[in-house]
N, C-alpha and C positions, 0 to 999 in steps of 0.2 A: 339630277335634281328631282324631287318628288313634287307632284301636284295634288297630293291627297290620295287616300285609300290605296297606298302602295303602288300607285301609278307613277312610273318614272319617265320623264321626257326631258330632252335637251332643248337648246335654243332653236326655235322655228322648225321642229321636225314632227309636230304632233301627228299621231296616227292612231287609228282604231284597231290596228293589228296586234299581234303578240298576245300578251296576257291581259290587255285592257278589258276584254269582254267579261272576265271573271268578277271584276268589281265595278263594272260600268254602271249598272243600275243604281247602286248605292251612291256612286260619285255624282251621277247626273241628277238624282233626286235632291241632293244637297246643293247642286250648282245652279239649277234652273228654278226660278220661282214658279209656284203653281204647277209644278210638273205633273203631279197626280191629278189635280183638278183639270188640267188640260186633257189628259187621257179620258177622263169622264165626259168632258164636253165633246170631244171628238166622237165618242161612242154615241152620245145622245144625238149629235148631228147626223150620224150615219143612218139613223132610223128613217130620215126623210128621203133617202136616196137608194137604199138597198132593198131589193126584192128577192124572191126565192131563187131566181135564175141569174142574179147579178154576178158579174166578175168585178172584183175590187183589188186595188193594189196599195201596198205601203212601200214607198220609195225610201231606201235607207232604213231598213227594218231593225238594224242592230241586233239586240238579243231577243227580238220578237215579243217583248212585253206588251206593247200596244196592239200588235197584230192578234195576239191571243185574246185580249180583252174585246176587240172588235168582233172576232169570230164567235166568242161566247155570248156577246151581246145580241148577235143575230141567230141564236140557236133556234128561234121560231121559223127561220128561213134556212133549213138544213142544206139546200142545194146551192146556196150562195157560195162563191169561191173567193178565198182570200189569199193573195199572192204577195209574199214579202221578198223584196230584192235588196241585196247588199253586196258591195264589191269586196268586202273583207271576209275571207273564209272562216277565221275564228269566230266572227260574229254570227255567221250563218250556222256554224256548229252549235253555238250557244242557243240560237233561236230554235234549232231542231229539237234540242233538249227541252226548251221551254214550252214548245208547242206540241210536244209528243202527245199522241192520242186524239188530236183534232183532225178528222179526216178531210175537212174542207179547207185546210191550210196547206199551201205549197210554199216552199222556200227556194229561192234561186240565187246562186252565187254568180253575179254578173254586174256589169257597169250600167247604171241607169241612163247614162248618156247614149248608149247604143243598143241596149236590150230591146227586142221586139215587144211591143205592148198590144194586147188584144183590146177590143172595144170594151169599155168599162163604164160602170155607173158611179164609181167612187174611186178617187185616187187621194191618198193621204201622204203628206210629207211633214214629219214632225222633227223640226230642227235639222233638216238635211240639206236644203238648197244652199244654205250659207257656206257649205263646204264644197260646193261645185264651183270650179274655176269661173270667174266672171266672164271669160271669153266663151264659155260653153253654156252659160246659164240660160240665155234666151232660147237656145235650141231645145233645151230640156223642157222649158215652159211650153214651147210650141208643140212638142211631142205629147205632153200631157193633154193639151187642149184637143189635139187631133184624135187622141185615143178615147176621149170621153164621148159617150152617147149624148144626144141632145137631152138636156135636163139633168145631166150628170154633174157631179160636184168635185171640186179640188179643194181639199182642206189642207192648209199650209200654216205651220207655226214656225216662226223665225225670230232670231235675235235681230234687232233693227238698230240702225244708227239714228241719232237725233237729226233734226233738220238744220241745226246750226251749231256752232262751236260752244256757245253758252249752254244750250240744252244738253249737248253731248257731255260736257264736263259734269253737269248735274247727274246725268244718267250713270256715268261711270262711277262717280262717288257713291251714289245710292246703291248701285249693284255691288260695289266692294264692301259696303257696310252690311249688305245682305249676306255675303259670303262669310264675313267675319262672325256674324251671328250664327251662321250654320256650323261654325267650328273650324273653318279653314284658318291657317295661320297666315300672317302677312307674307311670309316667304313662299308659301304654297300658292297664294293668289298671284304673286309676281311671277313665279315660275310657270304657272298655267298661261298667263298672259304672254310671256316670252315664247312658250312652246307653240302658241297658236298663230304667231306672226306668219303671214303669207298663206295660212291654211284656212282659218276662219275669216271670211270676207263678207260681213253682213251689209246689206243695202238698207237705205232708209225706207220708211213706210211708202213714201212717194216712189222710190225706186222699185220696190216690189210691185206696187200697183201698176207702174209703167210696164214691167215685164208681163204681168197678167194681161193688160190691155193689148199690148203688141201681139201677144199670142192669140188674141181673139175674144177674151172674156170681156163682157160688158157689165155683168151683174156681180159686183164685188162688195163684200162687207167685212169690217173688222168684228170678230166675235169674242176676242179676248185681248187685253192689254195690261201689262204690268211693267212699269219702267221701260226697259229696252227689249221686252219680249212680247210678241204680237201674234195673234192667230187670225188668219184670213179665211173666209169662205167665198169661193168663186164658183158660179153656176154657169154652165154652158147653155 
């Protein structure tokens, strides 16, 4: 079954491997509200935390689109380092093509749950944590907090569940209407939902804030919200 943009997925096996990377950017732009605006906001926020000698990470860099924008946004700080991590080799290959020519960008094929992280001033996760198994998620948040320098920031965008059944029903309906307006067919929307079963596990706003607080973050603020998509800024 197709989920749009020639991406084929069966029941509950969604993966970012194979040929997904070739049409991923187009697919995600039409799937996630304010996707480009979110990129712009992350770049603007990075200005407050990145210095000329900063090390910065993007966890789940996919095709490197946001990583490239962040590196280009900090061109006045040429010695800053931007490290993108992804566990799918095809995505890293796409990212290497996308970030070609940027000397301060490094791309690492590894698992964000176990890859060693240097001390950093900024860590970005753009719709990535929702794909980390719930049993492993707190440990990833803990590692993010431990890796940040004091005053460093974690910028995280996530799909979120609503706080109760009524709000969740409204959110799902509004999001499906959004995807219909973007040109997805009802069959493609249903196929994508079926393919993500057991793979995409979003937490509520409160659940994500709980993960951040248990990791050690005290200063947390929502910087973007549209239906069931939310951006968080947490400062160590």
